[in-house]
N, CA, C and O atoms as a DFTB+ gen file, in Angstrom:
784 C
 N C O
     1  1     -20.165      -2.633      15.417
     2  2     -19.265      -3.202      14.449
     3  2     -18.712      -4.523      14.949
     4  3     -17.501      -4.745      14.966
     5  1     -19.599      -5.371      15.345
     6  2     -19.192      -6.703      15.777
     7  2     -19.084      -7.615      14.568
     8  3     -19.985      -7.664      13.730
     9  1     -17.996      -8.323      14.485
    10  2     -17.778      -9.265      13.403
    11  2     -18.055     -10.663      13.941
    12  3     -17.280     -11.202      14.731
    13  1     -19.160     -11.237      13.507
    14  2     -19.518     -12.576      13.995
    15  2     -19.218     -13.652      12.956
    16  3     -19.478     -14.830      13.199
    17  1     -18.676     -13.267      11.809
    18  2     -18.431     -14.231      10.738
    19  2     -17.040     -14.851      10.802
    20  3     -16.769     -15.816      10.087
    21  1     -16.161     -14.324      11.633
    22  2     -14.817     -14.888      11.729
    23  2     -13.757     -13.833      11.505
    24  3     -14.019     -12.784      10.917
    25  1     -12.558     -14.121      11.979
    26  2     -11.472     -13.134      11.924
    27  2     -11.016     -12.820      10.506
    28  3     -10.409     -11.774      10.277
    29  1     -11.296     -13.707       9.544
    30  2     -10.882     -13.406       8.171
    31  2     -11.700     -12.270       7.563
    32  3     -11.386     -11.794       6.472
    33  1     -12.747     -11.836       8.263
    34  2     -13.551     -10.700       7.795
    35  2     -13.328      -9.459       8.654
    36  3     -14.103      -8.505       8.578
    37  1     -12.283      -9.464       9.465
    38  2     -11.910      -8.246      10.181
    39  2     -11.465      -7.198       9.173
    40  3     -11.078      -7.525       8.052
    41  1     -11.521      -5.949       9.577
    42  2     -11.185      -4.848       8.673
    43  2      -9.797      -5.028       8.064
    44  3      -9.625      -4.910       6.851
    45  1      -8.822      -5.309       8.903
    46  2      -7.443      -5.407       8.410
    47  2      -7.298      -6.515       7.376
    48  3      -6.619      -6.333       6.366
    49  1      -7.925      -7.655       7.616
    50  2      -7.833      -8.773       6.676
    51  2      -8.465      -8.422       5.335
    52  3      -7.887      -8.685       4.280
    53  1      -9.649      -7.830       5.380
    54  2     -10.354      -7.487       4.138
    55  2      -9.598      -6.386       3.394
    56  3      -9.423      -6.466       2.178
    57  1      -9.153      -5.368       4.116
    58  2      -8.411      -4.277       3.477
    59  2      -7.131      -4.810       2.846
    60  3      -6.775      -4.403       1.740
    61  1      -6.435      -5.711       3.528
    62  2      -5.210      -6.302       2.987
    63  2      -5.494      -7.038       1.677
    64  3      -4.753      -6.892       0.706
    65  1      -6.566      -7.826       1.654
    66  2      -6.900      -8.597       0.453
    67  2      -7.287      -7.671      -0.696
    68  3      -6.889      -7.896      -1.839
    69  1      -8.058      -6.634      -0.396
    70  2      -8.463      -5.685      -1.442
    71  2      -7.249      -4.954      -1.996
    72  3      -7.106      -4.830      -3.212
    73  1      -6.372      -4.470      -1.121
    74  2      -5.174      -3.774      -1.588
    75  2      -4.244      -4.704      -2.360
    76  3      -3.607      -4.287      -3.327
    77  1      -4.168      -5.940      -1.941
    78  2      -3.330      -6.909      -2.641
    79  2      -3.829      -7.120      -4.073
    80  3      -3.033      -7.184      -5.010
    81  1      -5.141      -7.225      -4.233
    82  2      -5.713      -7.395      -5.574
    83  2      -5.478      -6.151      -6.424
    84  3      -5.084      -6.257      -7.586
    85  1      -5.716      -4.978      -5.851
    86  2      -5.496      -3.730      -6.591
    87  2      -4.029      -3.558      -6.957
    88  3      -3.700      -3.121      -8.060
    89  1      -3.161      -3.903      -6.033
    90  2      -1.720      -3.767      -6.273
    91  2      -1.258      -4.720      -7.373
    92  3      -0.382      -4.384      -8.169
    93  1      -1.848      -5.894      -7.409
    94  2      -1.496      -6.876      -8.431
    95  2      -1.849      -6.368      -9.829
    96  3      -1.139      -6.649     -10.795
    97  1      -2.936      -5.627      -9.930
    98  2      -3.441      -5.211     -11.238
    99  2      -3.114      -3.763     -11.615
   100  3      -3.333      -3.385     -12.766
   101  1      -2.610      -2.950     -10.714
   102  2      -2.497      -1.507     -10.963
   103  2      -1.531      -1.151     -12.082
   104  3      -1.756      -0.163     -12.781
   105  1      -0.469      -1.915     -12.277
   106  2       0.508      -1.560     -13.308
   107  2      -0.064      -1.692     -14.718
   108  3       0.460      -1.097     -15.659
   109  1      -1.124      -2.460     -14.863
   110  2      -1.746      -2.647     -16.174
   111  2      -2.827      -1.632     -16.491
   112  3      -3.355      -1.630     -17.603
   113  1      -3.167      -0.777     -15.553
   114  2      -4.226       0.202     -15.782
   115  2      -3.689       1.388     -16.572
   116  3      -2.567       1.848     -16.363
   117  1      -4.525       1.867     -17.482
   118  2      -4.163       3.038     -18.283
   119  2      -4.234       4.301     -17.433
   120  3      -5.005       4.372     -16.477
   121  1      -3.436       5.283     -17.783
   122  2      -3.346       6.513     -16.998
   123  2      -4.649       7.310     -17.018
   124  3      -5.010       7.933     -16.020
   125  1      -5.351       7.293     -18.143
   126  2      -6.565       8.093     -18.282
   127  2      -7.695       7.598     -17.370
   128  3      -8.467       8.404     -16.851
   129  1      -7.793       6.316     -17.180
   130  2      -8.889       5.741     -16.400
   131  2      -8.378       5.042     -15.140
   132  3      -8.982       4.081     -14.665
   133  1      -7.282       5.526     -14.615
   134  2      -6.637       4.868     -13.483
   135  2      -7.562       4.804     -12.261
   136  3      -7.729       3.744     -11.658
   137  1      -8.162       5.949     -11.900
   138  2      -9.024       5.993     -10.712
   139  2     -10.217       5.050     -10.850
   140  3     -10.542       4.311      -9.920
   141  1     -10.867       5.079     -12.014
   142  2     -12.033       4.215     -12.216
   143  2     -11.647       2.744     -12.186
   144  3     -12.383       1.916     -11.649
   145  1     -10.493       2.416     -12.762
   146  2     -10.048       1.019     -12.770
   147  2      -9.732       0.521     -11.359
   148  3     -10.060      -0.613     -11.012
   149  1      -9.098       1.366     -10.547
   150  2      -8.792       0.978      -9.169
   151  2     -10.091       0.783      -8.387
   152  3     -10.247      -0.206      -7.671
   153  1     -11.021       1.730      -8.528
   154  2     -12.306       1.607      -7.825
   155  2     -13.065       0.360      -8.269
   156  3     -13.660      -0.333      -7.443
   157  1     -13.047       0.075      -9.561
   158  2     -13.723      -1.118     -10.076
   159  2     -13.063      -2.392      -9.548
   160  3     -13.750      -3.350      -9.195
   161  1     -11.748      -2.400      -9.496
   162  2     -11.014      -3.556      -8.972
   163  2     -11.371      -3.801      -7.507
   164  3     -11.624      -4.935      -7.103
   165  1     -11.388      -2.717      -6.710
   166  2     -11.732      -2.839      -5.290
   167  2     -13.176      -3.301      -5.119
   168  3     -13.458      -4.147      -4.270
   169  1     -14.091      -2.756      -5.914
   170  2     -15.503      -3.152      -5.815
   171  2     -15.694      -4.614      -6.214
   172  3     -16.492      -5.330      -5.608
   173  1     -14.962      -5.048      -7.229
   174  2     -15.041      -6.446      -7.672
   175  2     -14.559      -7.393      -6.569
   176  3     -15.184      -8.421      -6.311
   177  1     -13.455      -7.043      -5.928
   178  2     -12.923      -7.888      -4.851
   179  2     -13.857      -7.878      -3.642
   180  3     -14.061      -8.907      -2.998
   181  1     -14.428      -6.696      -3.336
   182  2     -15.378      -6.616      -2.216
   183  2     -16.617      -7.468      -2.487
   184  3     -17.145      -8.094      -1.568
   185  1     -17.084      -7.500      -3.723
   186  2     -18.241      -8.338      -4.070
   187  2     -17.904      -9.813      -3.884
   188  3     -18.731     -10.593      -3.412
   189  1     -16.698     -10.183      -4.255
   190  2     -16.242     -11.563      -4.086
   191  2     -16.180     -11.932      -2.592
   192  3     -16.600     -13.019      -2.195
   193  1     -15.655     -11.016      -1.781
   194  2     -15.560     -11.260      -0.343
   195  2     -16.942     -11.300       0.287
   196  3     -17.193     -12.104       1.185
   197  1     -17.851     -10.429      -0.180
   198  2     -19.209     -10.389       0.363
   199  2     -19.946     -11.691       0.123
   200  3     -20.703     -12.143       0.982
   201  1     -19.735     -12.300      -1.036
   202  2     -20.385     -13.582      -1.324
   203  2     -19.975     -14.630      -0.289
   204  3     -20.811     -15.383       0.212
   205  1     -18.689     -14.668       0.021
   206  2     -18.218     -15.607       1.048
   207  2     -18.721     -15.206       2.429
   208  3     -19.063     -16.067       3.239
   209  1     -18.767     -13.916       2.699
   210  2     -19.247     -13.399       3.990
   211  2     -20.716     -13.779       4.207
   212  3     -21.106     -14.170       5.307
   213  1     -21.515     -13.661       3.164
   214  2     -22.933     -14.010       3.274
   215  2     -23.128     -15.499       3.557
   216  3     -24.062     -15.880       4.263
   217  1     -22.257     -16.334       3.015
   218  2     -22.347     -17.773       3.285
   219  2     -22.113     -18.087       4.754
   220  3     -22.688     -19.037       5.286
   221  1     -21.273     -17.294       5.413
   222  2     -21.008     -17.505       6.831
   223  2     -22.072     -16.878       7.714
   224  3     -22.046     -17.060       8.932
   225  1     -22.999     -16.150       7.132
   226  2     -24.090     -15.572       7.913
   227  2     -23.680     -14.351       8.698
   228  3     -24.173     -14.137       9.806
   229  1     -22.784     -13.537       8.150
   230  2     -22.376     -12.310       8.819
   231  2     -23.494     -11.283       8.824
   232  3     -24.437     -11.378       8.039
   233  1     -23.385     -10.299       9.713
   234  2     -24.456      -9.316       9.850
   235  2     -24.373      -8.244       8.770
   236  3     -23.291      -7.895       8.298
   237  1     -25.536      -7.733       8.391
   238  2     -25.612      -6.697       7.363
   239  2     -25.020      -5.389       7.869
   240  3     -24.376      -4.671       7.104
   241  1     -25.228      -5.063       9.149
   242  2     -24.721      -3.803       9.711
   243  2     -23.194      -3.771       9.661
   244  3     -22.605      -2.744       9.325
   245  1     -22.557      -4.885       9.991
   246  2     -21.099      -4.939       9.960
   247  2     -20.592      -4.775       8.523
   248  3     -19.640      -4.035       8.275
   249  1     -21.230      -5.465       7.587
   250  2     -20.772      -5.376       6.206
   251  2     -20.937      -3.960       5.657
   252  3     -20.067      -3.478       4.931
   253  1     -22.024      -3.296       5.989
   254  2     -22.227      -1.919       5.530
   255  2     -21.109      -1.013       6.045
   256  3     -20.582      -0.187       5.300
   257  1     -20.752      -1.168       7.314
   258  2     -19.682      -0.353       7.886
   259  2     -18.345      -0.679       7.221
   260  3     -17.564       0.225       6.924
   261  1     -18.082      -1.958       6.988
   262  2     -16.837      -2.376       6.346
   263  2     -16.767      -1.865       4.909
   264  3     -15.735      -1.354       4.475
   265  1     -17.858      -2.003       4.184
   266  2     -17.900      -1.549       2.799
   267  2     -17.700      -0.036       2.718
   268  3     -17.006       0.456       1.828
   269  1     -18.305       0.689       3.639
   270  2     -18.158       2.146       3.678
   271  2     -16.703       2.524       3.980
   272  3     -16.161       3.453       3.382
   273  1     -16.079       1.799       4.907
   274  2     -14.673       2.056       5.247
   275  2     -13.779       1.856       4.024
   276  3     -12.906       2.678       3.749
   277  1     -13.996       0.772       3.296
   278  2     -13.154       0.496       2.121
   279  2     -13.403       1.531       1.032
   280  3     -12.459       2.062       0.447
   281  1     -14.659       1.814       0.765
   282  2     -15.004       2.705      -0.339
   283  2     -14.642       4.168      -0.075
   284  3     -14.180       4.863      -0.980
   285  1     -14.848       4.637       1.154
   286  2     -14.679       6.059       1.433
   287  2     -13.346       6.424       2.079
   288  3     -12.943       7.586       2.042
   289  1     -12.663       5.455       2.665
   290  2     -11.406       5.767       3.353
   291  2     -10.214       5.065       2.701
   292  3      -9.229       5.711       2.345
   293  1     -10.303       3.762       2.547
   294  2      -9.152       2.985       2.079
   295  2      -8.831       3.272       0.616
   296  3      -7.687       3.574       0.277
   297  1      -9.828       3.180      -0.243
   298  2      -9.575       3.359      -1.678
   299  2      -9.055       4.770      -2.003
   300  3      -8.104       4.884      -2.775
   301  1      -9.635       5.846      -1.451
   302  2      -9.044       7.165      -1.745
   303  2      -7.591       7.307      -1.283
   304  3      -6.774       7.903      -1.985
   305  1      -7.269       6.766      -0.112
   306  2      -5.878       6.828       0.355
   307  2      -4.968       6.011      -0.552
   308  3      -3.857       6.433      -0.874
   309  1      -5.443       4.850      -0.956
   310  2      -4.659       4.001      -1.850
   311  2      -4.468       4.662      -3.211
   312  3      -3.395       4.560      -3.806
   313  1      -5.497       5.335      -3.704
   314  2      -5.406       5.989      -5.011
   315  2      -4.275       7.015      -5.047
   316  3      -3.507       7.064      -6.008
   317  1      -4.175       7.826      -4.008
   318  2      -3.129       8.857      -3.971
   319  2      -1.748       8.212      -4.015
   320  3      -0.893       8.616      -4.804
   321  1      -1.535       7.214      -3.171
   322  2      -0.217       6.568      -3.101
   323  2       0.085       5.774      -4.368
   324  3       1.202       5.835      -4.881
   325  1      -0.889       5.037      -4.876
   326  2      -0.635       4.181      -6.041
   327  2      -0.432       5.002      -7.307
   328  3       0.364       4.619      -8.165
   329  1      -1.135       6.123      -7.440
   330  2      -0.945       6.970      -8.614
   331  2       0.487       7.509      -8.636
   332  3       1.137       7.516      -9.682
   333  1       0.974       7.961      -7.478
   334  2       2.342       8.472      -7.398
   335  2       3.359       7.377      -7.706
   336  3       4.323       7.606      -8.437
   337  1       3.143       6.190      -7.149
   338  2       4.081       5.088      -7.373
   339  2       4.072       4.641      -8.834
   340  3       5.122       4.333      -9.397
   341  1       2.900       4.605      -9.439
   342  2       2.804       4.199     -10.842
   343  2       3.524       5.196     -11.741
   344  3       4.210       4.800     -12.684
   345  1       3.371       6.490     -11.456
   346  2       4.084       7.507     -12.242
   347  2       5.592       7.365     -12.077
   348  3       6.341       7.513     -13.042
   349  1       6.037       7.080     -10.858
   350  2       7.476       6.883     -10.642
   351  2       7.979       5.657     -11.397
   352  3       9.047       5.701     -12.009
   353  1       7.218       4.566     -11.359
   354  2       7.636       3.357     -12.060
   355  2       7.685       3.580     -13.570
   356  3       8.601       3.107     -14.243
   357  1       6.705       4.293     -14.092
   358  2       6.679       4.542     -15.543
   359  2       7.818       5.456     -15.983
   360  3       8.252       5.395     -17.133
   361  1       8.305       6.305     -15.074
   362  2       9.428       7.192     -15.418
   363  2      10.765       6.620     -14.937
   364  3      11.757       7.345     -14.855
   365  1      10.792       5.323     -14.620
   366  2      12.001       4.666     -14.095
   367  2      12.553       5.402     -12.885
   368  3      13.763       5.586     -12.750
   369  1      11.647       5.820     -12.006
   370  2      11.985       6.501     -10.762
   371  2      12.775       7.786     -11.003
   372  3      13.586       8.194     -10.173
   373  1      12.529       8.409     -12.137
   374  2      13.142       9.688     -12.520
   375  2      14.672       9.632     -12.466
   376  3      15.329      10.583     -12.043
   377  1      15.205       8.523     -12.892
   378  2      16.662       8.342     -12.932
   379  2      17.119       8.584     -14.368
   380  3      16.504       8.111     -15.324
   381  1      18.193       9.316     -14.490
   382  2      18.728       9.630     -15.811
   383  2      18.970       8.351     -16.607
   384  3      19.616       7.422     -16.123
   385  1      18.449       8.311     -17.825
   386  2      18.565       7.186     -18.752
   387  2      18.003       5.887     -18.176
   388  3      18.336       4.801     -18.649
   389  1      17.162       5.998     -17.169
   390  2      16.559       4.812     -16.584
   391  2      17.520       3.966     -15.768
   392  3      17.187       2.844     -15.385
   393  1      18.704       4.488     -15.500
   394  2      19.668       3.739     -14.695
   395  2      20.349       2.621     -15.457
   396  3      20.737       1.616     -14.861
   397  1      20.503       2.778     -16.780
   398  2      21.176       1.737     -17.553
   399  2      22.668       1.692     -17.202
   400  3      23.140       2.471     -16.373
   401  1      23.385       0.799     -17.821
   402  2      24.786       0.574     -17.457
   403  2      25.642       1.822     -17.676
   404  3      26.504       2.133     -16.854
   405  1      25.411       2.532     -18.770
   406  2      26.190       3.756     -19.033
   407  2      25.921       4.801     -17.949
   408  3      26.845       5.464     -17.478
   409  1      24.652       4.944     -17.555
   410  2      24.306       5.903     -16.504
   411  2      24.954       5.503     -15.183
   412  3      25.410       6.362     -14.429
   413  1      24.997       4.219     -14.905
   414  2      25.625       3.753     -13.666
   415  2      27.116       4.101     -13.632
   416  3      27.638       4.513     -12.597
   417  1      27.799       3.933     -14.779
   418  2      29.221       4.283     -14.826
   419  2      29.424       5.784     -14.637
   420  3      30.386       6.208     -13.997
   421  1      28.517       6.588     -15.193
   422  2      28.618       8.041     -15.004
   423  2      28.402       8.384     -13.537
   424  3      29.141       9.196     -12.978
   425  1      27.397       7.776     -12.902
   426  2      27.155       8.021     -11.471
   427  2      28.362       7.592     -10.645
   428  3      28.732       8.269      -9.686
   429  1      28.983       6.462     -11.017
   430  2      30.165       5.987     -10.297
   431  2      31.325       6.969     -10.456
   432  3      32.033       7.249      -9.489
   433  1      31.525       7.488     -11.654
   434  2      32.597       8.469     -11.871
   435  2      32.340       9.755     -11.096
   436  3      33.270      10.352     -10.553
   437  1      31.091      10.179     -11.043
   438  2      30.747      11.372     -10.257
   439  2      31.051      11.114      -8.782
   440  3      31.603      11.976      -8.098
   441  1      30.688       9.919      -8.293
   442  2      30.984       9.562      -6.897
   443  2      32.471       9.554      -6.622
   444  3      32.918      10.047      -5.586
   445  1      33.249       8.990      -7.554
   446  2      34.709       8.962      -7.406
   447  2      35.287      10.381      -7.406
   448  3      36.179      10.697      -6.618
   449  1      34.778      11.218      -8.286
   450  2      35.252      12.602      -8.377
   451  2      34.944      13.376      -7.091
   452  3      35.812      14.061      -6.550
   453  1      33.707      13.264      -6.611
   454  2      33.321      13.960      -5.377
   455  2      34.120      13.424      -4.193
   456  3      34.571      14.193      -3.344
   457  1      34.294      12.106      -4.138
   458  2      35.090      11.506      -3.058
   459  2      36.526      11.989      -3.078
   460  3      37.107      12.255      -2.026
   461  1      37.105      12.106      -4.263
   462  2      38.493      12.589      -4.389
   463  2      38.611      14.034      -3.931
   464  3      39.584      14.399      -3.271
   465  1      37.638      14.849      -4.273
   466  2      37.656      16.258      -3.852
   467  2      37.547      16.347      -2.332
   468  3      38.267      17.120      -1.701
   469  1      36.652      15.562      -1.748
   470  2      36.468      15.600      -0.293
   471  2      37.747      15.162       0.421
   472  3      38.122      15.748       1.437
   473  1      38.410      14.147      -0.100
   474  2      39.663      13.687       0.512
   475  2      40.746      14.761       0.391
   476  3      41.543      14.942       1.311
   477  1      40.779      15.475      -0.737
   478  2      41.815      16.479      -0.975
   479  2      41.610      17.754      -0.162
   480  3      42.576      18.474       0.090
   481  1      40.407      18.046       0.246
   482  2      40.159      19.269       1.008
   483  2      40.759      19.133       2.407
   484  3      40.508      18.152       3.106
   485  1      41.555      20.131       2.808
   486  2      42.242      20.014       4.100
   487  2      41.321      20.226       5.303
   488  3      41.637      19.737       6.387
   489  1      40.222      20.917       5.162
   490  2      39.372      21.223       6.321
   491  2      38.312      20.150       6.576
   492  3      37.526      20.287       7.514
   493  1      38.268      19.075       5.761
   494  2      37.368      17.940       6.029
   495  2      38.255      16.780       6.486
   496  3      39.052      16.260       5.705
   497  1      38.117      16.382       7.737
   498  2      39.037      15.370       8.277
   499  2      38.659      13.933       7.878
   500  3      38.074      13.196       8.671
   501  1      38.998      13.548       6.645
   502  2      38.802      12.163       6.201
   503  2      40.186      11.624       5.876
   504  3      40.903      12.183       5.046
   505  1      40.552      10.537       6.537
   506  2      41.905      10.019       6.390
   507  2      41.963       8.777       5.514
   508  3      43.048       8.348       5.122
   509  1      40.827       8.203       5.207
   510  2      40.813       6.979       4.411
   511  2      40.636       7.305       2.936
   512  3      39.714       8.029       2.559
   513  1      41.503       6.782       2.121
   514  2      41.366       6.958       0.680
   515  2      40.231       6.091       0.126
   516  3      39.750       6.318      -0.984
   517  1      39.822       5.121       0.893
   518  2      38.731       4.246       0.470
   519  2      37.382       4.981       0.432
   520  3      36.405       4.466      -0.111
   521  1      37.340       6.182       1.010
   522  2      36.099       6.956       1.000
   523  2      35.664       7.244      -0.434
   524  3      34.475       7.178      -0.743
   525  1      36.608       7.559      -1.304
   526  2      36.291       7.832      -2.711
   527  2      35.756       6.570      -3.399
   528  3      34.836       6.635      -4.213
   529  1      36.345       5.436      -3.058
   530  2      35.888       4.163      -3.637
   531  2      34.468       3.846      -3.146
   532  3      33.639       3.347      -3.908
   533  1      34.199       4.138      -1.873
   534  2      32.859       3.904      -1.332
   535  2      31.828       4.790      -2.036
   536  3      30.726       4.334      -2.340
   537  1      32.176       6.042      -2.293
   538  2      31.265       6.923      -3.032
   539  2      31.087       6.459      -4.475
   540  3      30.009       6.605      -5.050
   541  1      32.133       5.908      -5.048
   542  2      32.027       5.373      -6.406
   543  2      31.047       4.188      -6.427
   544  3      30.216       4.090      -7.330
   545  1      31.143       3.299      -5.446
   546  2      30.226       2.159      -5.372
   547  2      28.790       2.633      -5.133
   548  3      27.846       2.092      -5.708
   549  1      28.637       3.648      -4.279
   550  2      27.296       4.194      -4.029
   551  2      26.732       4.824      -5.296
   552  3      25.534       4.720      -5.559
   553  1      27.581       5.474      -6.082
   554  2      27.138       6.045      -7.348
   555  2      26.687       4.978      -8.322
   556  3      25.685       5.148      -9.017
   557  1      27.432       3.865      -8.377
   558  2      27.047       2.771      -9.273
   559  2      25.713       2.157      -8.857
   560  3      24.911       1.768      -9.705
   561  1      25.482       2.074      -7.556
   562  2      24.242       1.474      -7.046
   563  2      23.109       2.489      -6.864
   564  3      22.021       2.129      -6.415
   565  1      23.361       3.747      -7.209
   566  2      22.369       4.799      -7.000
   567  2      20.984       4.460      -7.575
   568  3      19.997       4.656      -6.866
   569  1      20.849       3.967      -8.809
   570  2      19.508       3.646      -9.314
   571  2      18.771       2.611      -8.460
   572  3      17.569       2.736      -8.224
   573  1      19.495       1.592      -8.001
   574  2      18.873       0.573      -7.150
   575  2      18.493       1.139      -5.791
   576  3      17.434       0.819      -5.252
   577  1      19.359       1.980      -5.240
   578  2      19.076       2.587      -3.939
   579  2      17.852       3.496      -4.005
   580  3      17.025       3.501      -3.093
   581  1      17.740       4.262      -5.085
   582  2      16.592       5.161      -5.235
   583  2      15.298       4.362      -5.391
   584  3      14.288       4.689      -4.768
   585  1      15.326       3.320      -6.216
   586  2      14.144       2.464      -6.403
   587  2      13.760       1.808      -5.080
   588  3      12.582       1.768      -4.727
   589  1      14.738       1.300      -4.355
   590  2      14.475       0.658      -3.069
   591  2      13.849       1.645      -2.080
   592  3      12.929       1.287      -1.343
   593  1      14.347       2.885      -2.063
   594  2      13.821       3.888      -1.147
   595  2      12.345       4.181      -1.439
   596  3      11.531       4.242      -0.518
   597  1      12.001       4.361      -2.714
   598  2      10.609       4.643      -3.070
   599  2       9.702       3.442      -2.802
   600  3       8.579       3.607      -2.327
   601  1      10.186       2.234      -3.106
   602  2       9.366       1.046      -2.862
   603  2       9.152       0.817      -1.374
   604  3       8.070       0.400      -0.961
   605  1      10.150       1.080      -0.582
   606  2      10.017       0.930       0.872
   607  2       9.025       1.942       1.436
   608  3       8.200       1.600       2.284
   609  1       9.102       3.178       0.971
   610  2       8.164       4.203       1.424
   611  2       6.735       3.843       1.027
   612  3       5.804       4.040       1.808
   613  1       6.560       3.320      -0.178
   614  2       5.237       2.916      -0.655
   615  2       4.686       1.756       0.169
   616  3       3.504       1.739       0.512
   617  1       5.535       0.799       0.482
   618  2       5.111      -0.327       1.318
   619  2       4.683       0.147       2.700
   620  3       3.715      -0.365       3.262
   621  1       5.400       1.122       3.247
   622  2       5.006       1.670       4.550
   623  2       3.639       2.333       4.485
   624  3       2.853       2.215       5.424
   625  1       3.344       3.025       3.397
   626  2       2.036       3.668       3.247
   627  2       0.942       2.613       3.198
   628  3      -0.085       2.760       3.861
   629  1       1.144       1.554       2.426
   630  2       0.142       0.482       2.339
   631  2      -0.053      -0.196       3.694
   632  3      -1.184      -0.475       4.091
   633  1       1.033      -0.458       4.394
   634  2       0.921      -1.069       5.722
   635  2       0.202      -0.154       6.701
   636  3      -0.541      -0.625       7.562
   637  1       0.418       1.145       6.575
   638  2      -0.263       2.099       7.449
   639  2      -1.766       2.116       7.175
   640  3      -2.561       2.253       8.105
   641  1      -2.160       1.979       5.920
   642  2      -3.582       1.929       5.585
   643  2      -4.228       0.717       6.248
   644  3      -5.313       0.827       6.819
   645  1      -3.574      -0.428       6.174
   646  2      -4.109      -1.645       6.784
   647  2      -4.163      -1.519       8.304
   648  3      -5.173      -1.864       8.918
   649  1      -3.094      -1.032       8.909
   650  2      -3.073      -0.927      10.375
   651  2      -4.049       0.133      10.875
   652  3      -4.626      -0.034      11.950
   653  1      -4.250       1.214      10.130
   654  2      -5.243       2.213      10.532
   655  2      -6.650       1.634      10.516
   656  3      -7.463       1.945      11.386
   657  1      -6.938       0.791       9.527
   658  2      -8.252       0.146       9.470
   659  2      -8.449      -0.792      10.651
   660  3      -9.530      -0.844      11.238
   661  1      -7.405      -1.531      10.995
   662  2      -7.497      -2.435      12.148
   663  2      -7.708      -1.640      13.432
   664  3      -8.514      -2.026      14.279
   665  1      -6.995      -0.546      13.574
   666  2      -7.149       0.300      14.758
   667  2      -8.535       0.911      14.848
   668  3      -9.111       1.005      15.932
   669  1      -9.069       1.325      13.712
   670  2     -10.412       1.902      13.697
   671  2     -11.447       0.868      14.132
   672  3     -12.343       1.171      14.920
   673  1     -11.320      -0.347      13.618
   674  2     -12.272      -1.391      14.007
   675  2     -12.150      -1.700      15.494
   676  3     -13.158      -1.875      16.179
   677  1     -10.934      -1.766      15.989
   678  2     -10.725      -2.079      17.399
   679  2     -11.321      -0.996      18.298
   680  3     -11.924      -1.305      19.326
   681  1     -11.158       0.259      17.918
   682  2     -11.705       1.357      18.707
   683  2     -13.227       1.390      18.676
   684  3     -13.861       1.735      19.673
   685  1     -13.810       1.038      17.552
   686  2     -15.260       1.159      17.392
   687  2     -16.002      -0.137      17.697
   688  3     -17.215      -0.215      17.502
   689  1     -15.289      -1.151      18.171
   690  2     -15.910      -2.461      18.332
   691  2     -17.137      -2.426      19.244
   692  3     -18.221      -2.815      18.810
   693  1     -17.007      -1.993      20.437
   694  2     -18.150      -1.962      21.352
   695  2     -18.404      -0.581      21.937
   696  3     -19.337      -0.396      22.718
   697  1     -17.584       0.380      21.567
   698  2     -17.776       1.713      22.098
   699  2     -19.027       2.335      21.497
   700  3     -19.253       2.275      20.289
   701  1     -19.816       2.919      22.347
   702  2     -20.981       3.695      21.932
   703  2     -22.007       2.870      21.153
   704  3     -22.722       3.411      20.309
   705  1     -22.084       1.593      21.422
   706  2     -23.103       0.760      20.779
   707  2     -24.273       0.591      21.739
   708  3     -24.089       0.260      22.910
   709  1     -25.469       0.820      21.232
   710  2     -26.663       0.597      22.035
   711  2     -27.012      -0.876      21.976
   712  3     -26.479      -1.616      21.149
   713  1     -27.899      -1.297      22.845
   714  2     -28.310      -2.705      22.835
   715  2     -28.997      -3.054      21.516
   716  3     -28.909      -4.190      21.049
   717  1     -29.675      -2.084      20.920
   718  2     -30.320      -2.315      19.627
   719  2     -29.256      -2.548      18.542
   720  3     -29.425      -3.404      17.675
   721  1     -28.153      -1.776      18.600
   722  2     -27.066      -1.970      17.640
   723  2     -26.430      -3.351      17.801
   724  3     -26.067      -3.995      16.817
   725  1     -26.300      -3.797      19.046
   726  2     -25.711      -5.119      19.284
   727  2     -26.626      -6.216      18.756
   728  3     -26.152      -7.181      18.157
   729  1     -27.929      -6.080      18.972
   730  2     -28.880      -7.062      18.435
   731  2     -28.837      -7.078      16.917
   732  3     -28.883      -8.139      16.294
   733  1     -28.747      -5.882      16.324
   734  2     -28.692      -5.777      14.870
   735  2     -27.433      -6.445      14.327
   736  3     -27.443      -6.999      13.228
   737  1     -26.341      -6.390      15.106
   738  2     -25.081      -7.002      14.671
   739  2     -25.181      -8.512      14.589
   740  3     -24.428      -9.141      13.846
   741  1     -26.099      -9.106      15.341
   742  2     -26.244     -10.556      15.318
   743  2     -27.260     -11.030      14.299
   744  3     -27.455     -12.235      14.141
   745  1     -27.917     -10.102      13.597
   746  2     -28.843     -10.480      12.538
   747  2     -28.046     -10.744      11.274
   748  3     -27.255      -9.897      10.859
   749  1     -28.237     -11.903      10.650
   750  2     -27.465     -12.205       9.444
   751  2     -27.879     -11.307       8.278
   752  3     -29.005     -10.814       8.219
   753  1     -26.946     -11.110       7.363
   754  2     -27.198     -10.259       6.194
   755  2     -28.243     -10.891       5.287
   756  3     -29.146     -10.204       4.809
   757  1     -28.133     -12.160       5.052
   758  2     -29.093     -12.904       4.227
   759  2     -29.614     -14.068       5.055
   760  3     -29.028     -15.150       5.030
   761  1     -30.714     -13.866       5.796
   762  2     -31.199     -14.961       6.625
   763  2     -31.628     -16.141       5.768
   764  3     -32.289     -15.987       4.741
   765  1     -31.232     -17.316       6.220
   766  2     -31.591     -18.537       5.500
   767  2     -32.989     -18.966       5.906
   768  3     -33.335     -19.005       7.087
   769  1     -33.756     -19.276       4.923
   770  2     -35.124     -19.722       5.187
   771  2     -35.168     -21.239       5.210
   772  3     -34.594     -21.913       4.355
   773  1     -35.850     -21.744       6.190
   774  2     -35.993     -23.197       6.298
   775  2     -37.096     -23.651       5.360
   776  3     -38.107     -22.962       5.227
   777  1     -36.932     -24.772       4.719
   778  2     -37.990     -25.269       3.824
   779  2     -39.223     -25.674       4.648
   780  3     -39.091     -26.181       5.762
   781  1     -40.432     -25.445       4.083
   782  2     -41.648     -25.794       4.833
   783  2     -41.845     -27.275       4.997
   784  3     -42.826     -27.704       5.606
């Protein structure tokens, strides 16, 4: 798995670009054909990258391994995470009334009520009356906090997919390669023919 075409064709770089394209387009995909649309988007981007890769004279063996990694490992992992995130986005992160202004005021009142009860209980040692106000503010911001939490978790999953691909390439770079495999890695995917 030697990459002789340049660092922009390393696993992490290619996976990042493919996921970026899929992420850009995923919100527009219909629920019924979501998996097929994501796979088609990834295949389209990989074809675009392959055209540029072939111009640089990269090896066919490396591209086959990279394409297999994207198709069999990256896209299935992305599908699971993106389907869940898309469902959450379509349901407004499962927040009552979508977190509109009225819902925010209700959440704030609930926070104020719970904060007041906690302050009034003698066996919970809270001496600041501002605790109820802090819970009220947290209640008002609850929809934003919930959305931020889910988006942050989703971003971590995407970053983990990219870093796992980079780690896999790094581990498999020269380990267990025969001299024949190394020679094959230096053969270009589309050899250029010289004019007679």
